[in-house]
Structure formats: structure tokens, C-alpha cells
All heavy atoms as a GROMACS GRO file, in nm:
protein
  543
    1MET      N    1  -0.343   0.080  -3.930
    1MET     CA    2  -0.421  -0.042  -3.942
    1MET      C    3  -0.331  -0.151  -3.999
    1MET      O    4  -0.254  -0.128  -4.091
    1MET     CB    5  -0.540  -0.018  -4.034
    1MET     CG    6  -0.614  -0.144  -4.065
    1MET     SD    7  -0.767  -0.125  -4.162
    1MET     CE    8  -0.728  -0.006  -4.283
    2ARG      N    9  -0.342  -0.268  -3.943
    2ARG     CA   10  -0.266  -0.384  -3.988
    2ARG      C   11  -0.359  -0.478  -4.061
    2ARG      O   12  -0.470  -0.506  -4.015
    2ARG     CB   13  -0.205  -0.454  -3.867
    2ARG     CG   14  -0.124  -0.574  -3.904
    2ARG     CD   15  -0.046  -0.622  -3.782
    2ARG     NE   16   0.015  -0.748  -3.817
    2ARG     CZ   17  -0.032  -0.866  -3.785
    2ARG    NH1   18  -0.139  -0.877  -3.710
    2ARG    NH2   19   0.027  -0.976  -3.824
    3LEU      N   20  -0.317  -0.528  -4.176
    3LEU     CA   21  -0.397  -0.621  -4.254
    3LEU      C   22  -0.320  -0.750  -4.279
    3LEU      O   23  -0.198  -0.748  -4.300
    3LEU     CB   24  -0.435  -0.560  -4.389
    3LEU     CG   25  -0.518  -0.432  -4.383
    3LEU    CD1   26  -0.536  -0.376  -4.522
    3LEU    CD2   27  -0.652  -0.459  -4.319
    4VAL      N   28  -0.393  -0.862  -4.277
    4VAL     CA   29  -0.334  -0.992  -4.307
    4VAL      C   30  -0.406  -1.047  -4.428
    4VAL      O   31  -0.530  -1.050  -4.432
    4VAL     CB   32  -0.349  -1.088  -4.186
    4VAL    CG1   33  -0.302  -1.227  -4.223
    4VAL    CG2   34  -0.270  -1.035  -4.067
    5GLN      N   35  -0.329  -1.090  -4.527
    5GLN     CA   36  -0.388  -1.146  -4.649
    5GLN      C   37  -0.413  -1.295  -4.630
    5GLN      O   38  -0.323  -1.371  -4.594
    5GLN     CB   39  -0.295  -1.126  -4.768
    5GLN     CG   40  -0.352  -1.184  -4.896
    5GLN     CD   41  -0.256  -1.167  -5.013
    5GLN    OE1   42  -0.162  -1.089  -5.008
    5GLN    NE2   43  -0.280  -1.241  -5.118
    6LEU      N   44  -0.537  -1.336  -4.655
    6LEU     CA   45  -0.576  -1.477  -4.650
    6LEU      C   46  -0.648  -1.509  -4.780
    6LEU      O   47  -0.673  -1.420  -4.862
    6LEU     CB   48  -0.665  -1.504  -4.529
    6LEU     CG   49  -0.599  -1.476  -4.394
    6LEU    CD1   50  -0.703  -1.477  -4.283
    6LEU    CD2   51  -0.490  -1.577  -4.365
    7THR      N   52  -0.684  -1.637  -4.800
    7THR     CA   53  -0.747  -1.679  -4.924
    7THR      C   54  -0.888  -1.729  -4.898
    7THR      O   55  -0.907  -1.825  -4.823
    7THR     CB   56  -0.665  -1.793  -4.990
    7THR    OG1   57  -0.529  -1.750  -5.000
    7THR    CG2   58  -0.719  -1.824  -5.128
    8LEU      N   59  -0.987  -1.662  -4.957
    8LEU     CA   60  -1.126  -1.704  -4.942
    8LEU      C   61  -1.150  -1.840  -5.007
    8LEU      O   62  -1.090  -1.870  -5.110
    8LEU     CB   63  -1.221  -1.602  -5.005
    8LEU     CG   64  -1.244  -1.473  -4.930
    8LEU    CD1   65  -1.333  -1.381  -5.013
    8LEU    CD2   66  -1.307  -1.499  -4.796
    9ILE      N   67  -1.238  -1.919  -4.947
    9ILE     CA   68  -1.279  -2.046  -5.007
    9ILE      C   69  -1.359  -2.014  -5.132
    9ILE      O   70  -1.444  -1.925  -5.132
    9ILE     CB   71  -1.369  -2.126  -4.909
    9ILE    CG1   72  -1.291  -2.167  -4.786
    9ILE    CG2   73  -1.435  -2.244  -4.977
    9ILE    CD1   74  -1.194  -2.280  -4.806
   10GLY      N   75  -1.334  -2.084  -5.240
   10GLY     CA   76  -1.409  -2.064  -5.363
   10GLY      C   77  -1.326  -2.101  -5.484
   10GLY      O   78  -1.205  -2.124  -5.474
   11GLN      N   79  -1.390  -2.105  -5.596
   11GLN     CA   80  -1.324  -2.145  -5.720
   11GLN      C   81  -1.212  -2.050  -5.761
   11GLN      O   82  -1.112  -2.091  -5.815
   11GLN     CB   83  -1.425  -2.156  -5.832
   11GLN     CG   84  -1.522  -2.271  -5.813
   11GLN     CD   85  -1.621  -2.279  -5.928
   11GLN    OE1   86  -1.634  -2.186  -6.007
   11GLN    NE2   87  -1.692  -2.389  -5.936
   12SER      N   88  -1.231  -1.921  -5.736
   12SER     CA   89  -1.131  -1.825  -5.782
   12SER      C   90  -1.024  -1.792  -5.678
   12SER      O   91  -0.931  -1.720  -5.708
   12SER     CB   92  -1.200  -1.696  -5.827
   12SER     OG   93  -1.274  -1.642  -5.720
   13ALA      N   94  -1.036  -1.847  -5.556
   13ALA     CA   95  -0.937  -1.826  -5.450
   13ALA      C   96  -0.901  -1.678  -5.436
   13ALA      O   97  -0.785  -1.640  -5.441
   13ALA     CB   98  -0.813  -1.911  -5.474
   14VAL      N   99  -1.000  -1.596  -5.415
   14VAL     CA  100  -0.983  -1.452  -5.403
   14VAL      C  101  -0.915  -1.418  -5.270
   14VAL      O  102  -0.952  -1.471  -5.166
   14VAL     CB  103  -1.121  -1.382  -5.411
   14VAL    CG1  104  -1.110  -1.233  -5.386
   14VAL    CG2  105  -1.187  -1.411  -5.544
   15PRO      N  106  -0.816  -1.327  -5.273
   15PRO     CA  107  -0.755  -1.286  -5.146
   15PRO      C  108  -0.849  -1.195  -5.068
   15PRO      O  109  -0.927  -1.120  -5.126
   15PRO     CB  110  -0.629  -1.211  -5.189
   15PRO     CG  111  -0.654  -1.167  -5.328
   15PRO     CD  112  -0.750  -1.266  -5.388
   16VAL      N  113  -0.841  -1.205  -4.936
   16VAL     CA  114  -0.917  -1.116  -4.848
   16VAL      C  115  -0.816  -1.061  -4.747
   16VAL      O  116  -0.723  -1.130  -4.706
   16VAL     CB  117  -1.033  -1.190  -4.778
   16VAL    CG1  118  -0.984  -1.303  -4.691
   16VAL    CG2  119  -1.118  -1.095  -4.697
   17PHE      N  120  -0.832  -0.934  -4.711
   17PHE     CA  121  -0.742  -0.869  -4.617
   17PHE      C  122  -0.820  -0.842  -4.489
   17PHE      O  123  -0.920  -0.771  -4.490
   17PHE     CB  124  -0.687  -0.739  -4.676
   17PHE     CG  125  -0.603  -0.763  -4.798
   17PHE    CD1  126  -0.660  -0.770  -4.924
   17PHE    CD2  127  -0.466  -0.783  -4.787
   17PHE    CE1  128  -0.584  -0.794  -5.036
   17PHE    CE2  129  -0.388  -0.808  -4.899
   17PHE     CZ  130  -0.448  -0.813  -5.024
   18ILE      N  131  -0.774  -0.901  -4.378
   18ILE     CA  132  -0.845  -0.892  -4.250
   18ILE      C  133  -0.758  -0.822  -4.148
   18ILE      O  134  -0.639  -0.849  -4.134
   18ILE     CB  135  -0.884  -1.033  -4.201
   18ILE    CG1  136  -0.979  -1.098  -4.301
   18ILE    CG2  137  -0.945  -1.028  -4.062
   18ILE    CD1  138  -1.017  -1.240  -4.269
   19ASN      N  139  -0.821  -0.730  -4.073
   19ASN     CA  140  -0.755  -0.661  -3.963
   19ASN      C  141  -0.766  -0.750  -3.839
   19ASN      O  142  -0.876  -0.774  -3.790
   19ASN     CB  143  -0.823  -0.526  -3.939
   19ASN     CG  144  -0.761  -0.448  -3.828
   19ASN    OD1  145  -0.684  -0.499  -3.746
   19ASN    ND2  146  -0.794  -0.320  -3.820
   20PRO      N  147  -0.655  -0.803  -3.787
   20PRO     CA  148  -0.660  -0.892  -3.671
   20PRO      C  149  -0.728  -0.830  -3.549
   20PRO      O  150  -0.784  -0.902  -3.467
   20PRO     CB  151  -0.513  -0.921  -3.640
   20PRO     CG  152  -0.442  -0.896  -3.768
   20PRO     CD  153  -0.518  -0.786  -3.837
   21ASP      N  154  -0.727  -0.697  -3.538
   21ASP     CA  155  -0.791  -0.631  -3.424
   21ASP      C  156  -0.944  -0.644  -3.429
   21ASP      O  157  -1.011  -0.618  -3.329
   21ASP     CB  158  -0.754  -0.483  -3.420
   21ASP     CG  159  -0.607  -0.462  -3.389
   21ASP    OD1  160  -0.545  -0.552  -3.328
   21ASP    OD2  161  -0.553  -0.357  -3.427
   22GLN      N  162  -0.999  -0.683  -3.543
   22GLN     CA  163  -1.143  -0.697  -3.557
   22GLN      C  164  -1.191  -0.842  -3.554
   22GLN      O  165  -1.308  -0.869  -3.577
   22GLN     CB  166  -1.190  -0.630  -3.686
   22GLN     CG  167  -1.168  -0.480  -3.684
   22GLN     CD  168  -1.215  -0.413  -3.810
   22GLN    OE1  169  -1.213  -0.471  -3.917
   22GLN    NE2  170  -1.257  -0.289  -3.798
   23VAL      N  171  -1.101  -0.934  -3.523
   23VAL     CA  172  -1.138  -1.076  -3.518
   23VAL      C  173  -1.194  -1.109  -3.380
   23VAL      O  174  -1.134  -1.076  -3.278
   23VAL     CB  175  -1.017  -1.165  -3.551
   23VAL    CG1  176  -1.048  -1.312  -3.528
   23VAL    CG2  177  -0.975  -1.142  -3.696
   24VAL      N  178  -1.310  -1.175  -3.380
   24VAL     CA  179  -1.375  -1.216  -3.256
   24VAL      C  180  -1.338  -1.359  -3.223
   24VAL      O  181  -1.307  -1.392  -3.109
   24VAL     CB  182  -1.529  -1.201  -3.267
   24VAL    CG1  183  -1.598  -1.255  -3.145
   24VAL    CG2  184  -1.567  -1.057  -3.293
   25SER      N  185  -1.343  -1.446  -3.324
   25SER     CA  186  -1.310  -1.586  -3.299
   25SER      C  187  -1.274  -1.658  -3.428
   25SER      O  188  -1.303  -1.610  -3.538
   25SER     CB  189  -1.427  -1.659  -3.232
   25SER     OG  190  -1.537  -1.666  -3.320
   26LEU      N  191  -1.208  -1.774  -3.410
   26LEU     CA  192  -1.174  -1.863  -3.522
   26LEU      C  193  -1.241  -1.996  -3.496
   26LEU      O  194  -1.248  -2.042  -3.382
   26LEU     CB  195  -1.024  -1.888  -3.530
   26LEU     CG  196  -0.931  -1.768  -3.548
   26LEU    CD1  197  -0.787  -1.815  -3.544
   26LEU    CD2  198  -0.960  -1.696  -3.678
   27VAL      N  199  -1.288  -2.058  -3.603
   27VAL     CA  200  -1.346  -2.193  -3.594
   27VAL      C  201  -1.263  -2.282  -3.685
   27VAL      O  202  -1.262  -2.262  -3.807
   27VAL     CB  203  -1.494  -2.195  -3.635
   27VAL    CG1  204  -1.549  -2.336  -3.624
   27VAL    CG2  205  -1.575  -2.098  -3.552
   28ALA      N  206  -1.192  -2.378  -3.627
   28ALA     CA  207  -1.108  -2.470  -3.704
   28ALA      C  208  -1.194  -2.586  -3.754
   28ALA      O  209  -1.244  -2.665  -3.675
   28ALA     CB  210  -0.994  -2.522  -3.618
   29LEU      N  211  -1.211  -2.593  -3.884
   29LEU     CA  212  -1.286  -2.701  -3.947
   29LEU      C  213  -1.189  -2.787  -4.027
   29LEU      O  214  -1.078  -2.743  -4.058
   29LEU     CB  215  -1.395  -2.642  -4.037
   29LEU     CG  216  -1.496  -2.554  -3.962
   29LEU    CD1  217  -1.581  -2.475  -4.060
   29LEU    CD2  218  -1.584  -2.640  -3.873
   30PRO      N  219  -1.227  -2.910  -4.060
   30PRO     CA  220  -1.132  -2.999  -4.128
   30PRO      C  221  -1.077  -2.944  -4.260
   30PRO      O  222  -0.960  -2.967  -4.292
   30PRO     CB  223  -1.214  -3.126  -4.155
   30PRO     CG  224  -1.324  -3.122  -4.054
   30PRO     CD  225  -1.353  -2.978  -4.030
   31ASP      N  226  -1.157  -2.870  -4.335
   31ASP     CA  227  -1.114  -2.824  -4.467
   31ASP      C  228  -1.100  -2.673  -4.479
   31ASP      O  229  -1.071  -2.621  -4.587
   31ASP     CB  230  -1.211  -2.874  -4.573
   31ASP     CG  231  -1.354  -2.824  -4.550
   31ASP    OD1  232  -1.386  -2.785  -4.436
   31ASP    OD2  233  -1.432  -2.825  -4.647
   32ARG      N  234  -1.118  -2.599  -4.370
   32ARG     CA  235  -1.110  -2.454  -4.376
   32ARG      C  236  -1.109  -2.395  -4.234
   32ARG      O  237  -1.130  -2.466  -4.138
   32ARG     CB  238  -1.227  -2.396  -4.454
   32ARG     CG  239  -1.362  -2.415  -4.385
   32ARG     CD  240  -1.476  -2.372  -4.477
   32ARG     NE  241  -1.605  -2.390  -4.416
   32ARG     CZ  242  -1.672  -2.504  -4.410
   32ARG    NH1  243  -1.620  -2.613  -4.462
   32ARG    NH2  244  -1.790  -2.510  -4.353
   33THR      N  245  -1.089  -2.265  -4.228
   33THR     CA  246  -1.101  -2.192  -4.102
   33THR      C  247  -1.205  -2.083  -4.122
   33THR      O  248  -1.200  -2.009  -4.220
   33THR     CB  249  -0.966  -2.128  -4.063
   33THR    OG1  250  -0.869  -2.232  -4.049
   33THR    CG2  251  -0.977  -2.052  -3.932
   34SER      N  252  -1.299  -2.074  -4.030
   34SER     CA  253  -1.398  -1.967  -4.033
   34SER      C  254  -1.354  -1.859  -3.935
   34SER      O  255  -1.320  -1.888  -3.821
   34SER     CB  256  -1.536  -2.019  -3.992
   34SER     OG  257  -1.587  -2.105  -4.092
   35ILE      N  258  -1.356  -1.735  -3.983
   35ILE     CA  259  -1.313  -1.621  -3.902
   35ILE      C  260  -1.434  -1.531  -3.881
   35ILE      O  261  -1.494  -1.482  -3.977
   35ILE     CB  262  -1.201  -1.543  -3.973
   35ILE    CG1  263  -1.082  -1.636  -4.000
   35ILE    CG2  264  -1.159  -1.422  -3.892
   35ILE    CD1  265  -0.978  -1.576  -4.092
   36VAL      N  266  -1.469  -1.509  -3.755
   36VAL     CA  267  -1.580  -1.421  -3.720
   36VAL      C  268  -1.521  -1.286  -3.680
   36VAL      O  269  -1.428  -1.279  -3.601
   36VAL     CB  270  -1.663  -1.480  -3.603
   36VAL    CG1  271  -1.779  -1.388  -3.569
   36VAL    CG2  272  -1.714  -1.620  -3.639
   37THR      N  273  -1.578  -1.178  -3.738
   37THR     CA  274  -1.525  -1.044  -3.713
   37THR      C  275  -1.627  -0.956  -3.640
   37THR      O  276  -1.744  -0.993  -3.628
   37THR     CB  277  -1.487  -0.974  -3.845
   37THR    OG1  278  -1.605  -0.948  -3.919
   37THR    CG2  279  -1.391  -1.060  -3.926
   38THR      N  280  -1.581  -0.841  -3.596
   38THR     CA  281  -1.670  -0.745  -3.530
   38THR      C  282  -1.758  -0.671  -3.628
   38THR      O  283  -1.855  -0.608  -3.588
   38THR     CB  284  -1.590  -0.641  -3.450
   38THR    OG1  285  -1.502  -0.572  -3.539
   38THR    CG2  286  -1.511  -0.705  -3.339
   39ALA      N  287  -1.726  -0.679  -3.757
   39ALA     CA  288  -1.808  -0.613  -3.859
   39ALA      C  289  -1.943  -0.682  -3.868
   39ALA      O  290  -1.956  -0.802  -3.843
   39ALA     CB  291  -1.738  -0.620  -3.994
   40THR      N  292  -2.045  -0.604  -3.904
   40THR     CA  293  -2.178  -0.662  -3.918
   40THR      C  294  -2.238  -0.625  -4.053
   40THR      O  295  -2.204  -0.522  -4.113
   40THR     CB  296  -2.274  -0.613  -3.808
   40THR    OG1  297  -2.278  -0.470  -3.810
   40THR    CG2  298  -2.229  -0.661  -3.671
   41SER      N  299  -2.328  -0.710  -4.100
   41SER     CA  300  -2.399  -0.684  -4.224
   41SER      C  301  -2.509  -0.581  -4.199
   41SER      O  302  -2.532  -0.542  -4.085
   41SER     CB  303  -2.459  -0.813  -4.278
   41SER     OG  304  -2.567  -0.854  -4.195
   42LYS      N  305  -2.579  -0.544  -4.303
   42LYS     CA  306  -2.686  -0.445  -4.286
   42LYS      C  307  -2.800  -0.498  -4.200
   42LYS      O  308  -2.882  -0.423  -4.151
   42LYS     CB  309  -2.738  -0.398  -4.421
   42LYS     CG  310  -2.803  -0.505  -4.504
   42LYS     CD  311  -2.849  -0.448  -4.637
   42LYS     CE  312  -2.909  -0.556  -4.724
   42LYS     NZ  313  -2.954  -0.503  -4.853
   43HIS      N  314  -2.803  -0.631  -4.179
   43HIS     CA  315  -2.906  -0.692  -4.094
   43HIS      C  316  -2.857  -0.718  -3.952
   43HIS      O  317  -2.925  -0.780  -3.872
   43HIS     CB  318  -2.955  -0.822  -4.157
   43HIS     CG  319  -3.011  -0.804  -4.294
   43HIS    ND1  320  -3.127  -0.736  -4.319
   43HIS    CD2  321  -2.964  -0.841  -4.415
   43HIS    CE1  322  -3.151  -0.733  -4.449
   43HIS    NE2  323  -3.054  -0.796  -4.510
   44GLY      N  324  -2.734  -0.672  -3.921
   44GLY     CA  325  -2.680  -0.687  -3.786
   44GLY      C  326  -2.614  -0.821  -3.758
   44GLY      O  327  -2.580  -0.851  -3.645
   45VAL      N  328  -2.595  -0.901  -3.861
   45VAL     CA  329  -2.532  -1.033  -3.846
   45VAL      C  330  -2.381  -1.017  -3.859
   45VAL      O  331  -2.333  -0.944  -3.946
   45VAL     CB  332  -2.586  -1.131  -3.953
   45VAL    CG1  333  -2.518  -1.266  -3.944
   45VAL    CG2  334  -2.736  -1.145  -3.941
   46ALA      N  335  -2.305  -1.084  -3.773
   46ALA     CA  336  -2.159  -1.078  -3.779
   46ALA      C  337  -2.110  -1.130  -3.914
   46ALA      O  338  -2.163  -1.227  -3.968
   46ALA     CB  339  -2.098  -1.161  -3.667
   47ILE      N  340  -2.008  -1.063  -3.967
   47ILE     CA  341  -1.950  -1.106  -4.094
   47ILE      C  342  -1.846  -1.214  -4.065
   47ILE      O  343  -1.759  -1.197  -3.979
   47ILE     CB  344  -1.888  -0.987  -4.169
   47ILE    CG1  345  -1.999  -0.889  -4.207
   47ILE    CG2  346  -1.812  -1.034  -4.292
   47ILE    CD1  347  -1.953  -0.765  -4.276
   48MET      N  348  -1.856  -1.324  -4.139
   48MET     CA  349  -1.768  -1.438  -4.121
   48MET      C  350  -1.701  -1.469  -4.254
   48MET      O  351  -1.766  -1.463  -4.359
   48MET     CB  352  -1.847  -1.558  -4.071
   48MET     CG  353  -1.762  -1.677  -4.037
   48MET     SD  354  -1.851  -1.803  -3.944
   48MET     CE  355  -1.974  -1.854  -4.060
   49TYR      N  356  -1.573  -1.500  -4.250
   49TYR     CA  357  -1.497  -1.535  -4.368
   49TYR      C  358  -1.451  -1.679  -4.356
   49TYR      O  359  -1.398  -1.719  -4.252
   49TYR     CB  360  -1.373  -1.446  -4.381
   49TYR     CG  361  -1.406  -1.299  -4.396
   49TYR    CD1  362  -1.410  -1.215  -4.286
   49TYR    CD2  363  -1.433  -1.246  -4.521
   49TYR    CE1  364  -1.440  -1.081  -4.300
   49TYR    CE2  365  -1.463  -1.111  -4.536
   49TYR     CZ  366  -1.467  -1.029  -4.425
   49TYR     OH  367  -1.497  -0.896  -4.438
   50ASP      N  368  -1.469  -1.758  -4.461
   50ASP     CA  369  -1.415  -1.894  -4.468
   50ASP      C  370  -1.290  -1.888  -4.555
   50ASP      O  371  -1.296  -1.848  -4.672
   50ASP     CB  372  -1.515  -1.992  -4.528
   50ASP     CG  373  -1.628  -2.026  -4.433
   50ASP    OD1  374  -1.607  -2.015  -4.310
   50ASP    OD2  375  -1.736  -2.064  -4.479
   51VAL      N  376  -1.176  -1.927  -4.496
   51VAL     CA  377  -1.048  -1.919  -4.567
   51VAL      C  378  -0.984  -2.056  -4.578
   51VAL      O  379  -1.014  -2.147  -4.500
   51VAL     CB  380  -0.952  -1.818  -4.499
   51VAL    CG1  381  -1.011  -1.677  -4.501
   51VAL    CG2  382  -0.919  -1.861  -4.357
   52THR      N  383  -0.894  -2.071  -4.674
   52THR     CA  384  -0.830  -2.200  -4.699
   52THR      C  385  -0.720  -2.232  -4.599
   52THR      O  386  -0.688  -2.350  -4.578
   52THR     CB  387  -0.767  -2.203  -4.841
   52THR    OG1  388  -0.669  -2.099  -4.852
   52THR    CG2  389  -0.874  -2.184  -4.948
   53GLU      N  390  -0.663  -2.131  -4.535
   53GLU     CA  391  -0.554  -2.154  -4.441
   53GLU      C  392  -0.603  -2.226  -4.315
   53GLU      O  393  -0.717  -2.208  -4.274
   53GLU     CB  394  -0.489  -2.020  -4.401
   53GLU     CG  395  -0.411  -1.952  -4.512
   53GLU     CD  396  -0.500  -1.878  -4.612
   53GLU    OE1  397  -0.620  -1.859  -4.586
   53GLU    OE2  398  -0.448  -1.841  -4.718
   54SER      N  399  -0.515  -2.306  -4.256
   54SER     CA  400  -0.550  -2.375  -4.131
   54SER      C  401  -0.559  -2.275  -4.016
   54SER      O  402  -0.506  -2.164  -4.025
   54SER     CB  403  -0.443  -2.480  -4.098
   54SER     OG  404  -0.322  -2.415  -4.060
   55ALA      N  405  -0.626  -2.314  -3.909
   55ALA     CA  406  -0.640  -2.226  -3.792
   55ALA      C  407  -0.502  -2.189  -3.737
   55ALA      O  408  -0.479  -2.074  -3.698
   55ALA     CB  409  -0.726  -2.290  -3.685
   56GLY      N  410  -0.411  -2.284  -3.733
   56GLY     CA  411  -0.276  -2.257  -3.684
   56GLY      C  412  -0.204  -2.153  -3.768
   56GLY      O  413  -0.136  -2.065  -3.715
   57GLU      N  414  -0.219  -2.163  -3.900
   57GLU     CA  415  -0.158  -2.066  -3.990
   57GLU      C  416  -0.221  -1.927  -3.972
   57GLU      O  417  -0.152  -1.826  -3.971
   57GLU     CB  418  -0.173  -2.112  -4.135
   57GLU     CG  419  -0.118  -2.017  -4.238
   57GLU     CD  420   0.034  -2.008  -4.243
   57GLU    OE1  421   0.102  -2.078  -4.167
   57GLU    OE2  422   0.084  -1.930  -4.324
   58VAL      N  423  -0.352  -1.922  -3.956
   58VAL     CA  424  -0.421  -1.795  -3.935
   58VAL      C  425  -0.372  -1.729  -3.806
   58VAL      O  426  -0.340  -1.610  -3.804
   58VAL     CB  427  -0.574  -1.814  -3.932
   58VAL    CG1  428  -0.645  -1.686  -3.891
   58VAL    CG2  429  -0.626  -1.860  -4.068
   59VAL      N  430  -0.363  -1.805  -3.699
   59VAL     CA  431  -0.314  -1.750  -3.571
   59VAL      C  432  -0.171  -1.700  -3.587
   59VAL      O  433  -0.137  -1.591  -3.540
   59VAL     CB  434  -0.323  -1.857  -3.459
   59VAL    CG1  435  -0.248  -1.811  -3.335
   59VAL    CG2  436  -0.467  -1.887  -3.428
   60ARG      N  437  -0.088  -1.777  -3.655
   60ARG     CA  438   0.052  -1.736  -3.677
   60ARG      C  439   0.058  -1.604  -3.754
   60ARG      O  440   0.132  -1.512  -3.716
   60ARG     CB  441   0.129  -1.844  -3.752
   60ARG     CG  442   0.278  -1.812  -3.769
   60ARG     CD  443   0.350  -1.919  -3.849
   60ARG     NE  444   0.316  -1.913  -3.990
   60ARG     CZ  445   0.364  -1.822  -4.077
   60ARG    NH1  446   0.447  -1.730  -4.034
   60ARG    NH2  447   0.331  -1.825  -4.203
   61LEU      N  448  -0.023  -1.592  -3.858
   61LEU     CA  449  -0.024  -1.469  -3.938
   61LEU      C  450  -0.079  -1.350  -3.859
   61LEU      O  451  -0.029  -1.240  -3.871
   61LEU     CB  452  -0.104  -1.490  -4.066
   61LEU     CG  453  -0.041  -1.585  -4.167
   61LEU    CD1  454  -0.140  -1.620  -4.276
   61LEU    CD2  455   0.085  -1.525  -4.225
   62PHE      N  456  -0.182  -1.374  -3.778
   62PHE     CA  457  -0.241  -1.266  -3.699
   62PHE      C  458  -0.147  -1.218  -3.590
   62PHE      O  459  -0.158  -1.104  -3.545
   62PHE     CB  460  -0.373  -1.309  -3.637
   62PHE     CG  461  -0.490  -1.311  -3.733
   62PHE    CD1  462  -0.608  -1.370  -3.697
   62PHE    CD2  463  -0.482  -1.253  -3.859
   62PHE    CE1  464  -0.716  -1.372  -3.783
   62PHE    CE2  465  -0.590  -1.255  -3.946
   62PHE     CZ  466  -0.706  -1.313  -3.908
   63THR      N  467  -0.057  -1.300  -3.544
   63THR     CA  468   0.034  -1.262  -3.436
   63THR      C  469   0.174  -1.228  -3.487
   63THR      O  470   0.264  -1.205  -3.407
   63THR     CB  471   0.042  -1.373  -3.330
   63THR    OG1  472   0.085  -1.494  -3.392
   63THR    CG2  473  -0.092  -1.394  -3.263
   64ALA      N  474   0.192  -1.222  -3.619
   64ALA     CA  475   0.323  -1.190  -3.679
   64ALA      C  476   0.350  -1.041  -3.671
   64ALA      O  477   0.269  -0.964  -3.621
   64ALA     CB  478   0.325  -1.237  -3.825
   65ASN      N  479   0.462  -1.000  -3.726
   65ASN     CA  480   0.502  -0.859  -3.727
   65ASN      C  481   0.399  -0.771  -3.797
   65ASN      O  482   0.328  -0.817  -3.885
   65ASN     CB  483   0.637  -0.845  -3.797
   65ASN     CG  484   0.747  -0.913  -3.721
   65ASN    OD1  485   0.743  -0.918  -3.598
   65ASN    ND2  486   0.845  -0.966  -3.791
   66PRO      N  487   0.392  -0.643  -3.761
   66PRO     CA  488   0.297  -0.550  -3.822
   66PRO      C  489   0.320  -0.533  -3.973
   66PRO      O  490   0.427  -0.560  -4.023
   66PRO     CB  491   0.324  -0.418  -3.750
   66PRO     CG  492   0.388  -0.455  -3.623
   66PRO     CD  493   0.466  -0.581  -3.652
   67GLY      N  494   0.217  -0.486  -4.038
   67GLY     CA  495   0.221  -0.462  -4.182
   67GLY      C  496   0.124  -0.555  -4.253
   67GLY      O  497   0.052  -0.630  -4.190
   68VAL      N  498   0.126  -0.553  -4.384
   68VAL     CA  499   0.044  -0.646  -4.460
   68VAL      C  500   0.121  -0.776  -4.469
   68VAL      O  501   0.233  -0.781  -4.517
   68VAL     CB  502   0.013  -0.592  -4.601
   68VAL    CG1  503  -0.060  -0.696  -4.683
   68VAL    CG2  504  -0.068  -0.465  -4.592
   69VAL      N  505   0.062  -0.883  -4.418
   69VAL     CA  506   0.129  -1.011  -4.412
   69VAL      C  507   0.057  -1.110  -4.502
   69VAL      O  508  -0.061  -1.136  -4.484
   69VAL     CB  509   0.131  -1.064  -4.267
   69VAL    CG1  510   0.205  -1.196  -4.260
   69VAL    CG2  511   0.196  -0.964  -4.175
   70ALA      N  512   0.128  -1.161  -4.601
   70ALA     CA  513   0.070  -1.262  -4.690
   70ALA      C  514   0.104  -1.401  -4.639
   70ALA      O  515   0.203  -1.420  -4.567
   70ALA     CB  516   0.129  -1.244  -4.830
   71PRO      N  517   0.022  -1.503  -4.670
   71PRO     CA  518   0.048  -1.639  -4.624
   71PRO      C  519   0.190  -1.685  -4.661
   71PRO      O  520   0.236  -1.662  -4.772
   71PRO     CB  521  -0.057  -1.722  -4.698
   71PRO     CG  522  -0.167  -1.626  -4.727
   71PRO     CD  523  -0.098  -1.494  -4.751
   72GLY      N  524   0.257  -1.750  -4.566
   72GLY     CA  525   0.390  -1.802  -4.590
   72GLY      C  526   0.501  -1.698  -4.589
   72GLY      O  527   0.615  -1.728  -4.614
   73ARG      N  528   0.468  -1.571  -4.560
   73ARG     CA  529   0.570  -1.466  -4.565
   73ARG      C  530   0.588  -1.397  -4.431
   73ARG      O  531   0.656  -1.297  -4.422
   73ARG     CB  532   0.532  -1.363  -4.670
   73ARG     CG  533   0.534  -1.422  -4.808
   73ARG     CD  534   0.515  -1.315  -4.913
   73ARG     NE  535   0.530  -1.370  -5.046
   73ARG     CZ  536   0.430  -1.415  -5.119
   73ARG    NH1  537   0.306  -1.413  -5.072
   73ARG    NH2  538   0.451  -1.464  -5.238
   74ALA      N  539   0.525  -1.449  -4.326
   74ALA     CA  540   0.536  -1.385  -4.195
   74ALA      C  541   0.660  -1.431  -4.122
   74ALA      O  542   0.713  -1.534  -4.144
   74ALA     CB  543   0.413  -1.416  -4.112
   0.00000   0.00000   0.00000
């Protein structure tokens, strides 16, 4: 399994590790990127992550070399 480290939107800027193989789509917003995954909540709703990285940076990290990839290190 390959994981990419991104930063969740929020006061504490918590890291989140996402498997690129489970990403369905990206939504580029002016101040964040929303990532929709194949995972679902207990109510069957797709799990979405809002991260601080731009859509371009997220795509670059998701298509980088295998392994755990942190922002700016791919």
C-alpha cells in the first residue's frame, strides 16, 4: 500500500495519509483541495478530505514515486 501525507484543513493542521488508489476525484477550490475517496462512512456516504495543498500539488504527490510521500519531498 502506498500512502501520501497531506495536511487537513483546521487549526491544528493534522496530517492525513491517503492511498492514491482509493481516490475517486479532486475538487480544486480557491483555498483548499477536496479529495473524495472510495471509503464510505457508516451511513454509506463517501469520505471526503479537505486539505491545504493545492490540487496541482496533490496530483504531483499522488503520481510521485512509491512509498510514503510527504508534501515537498516527492
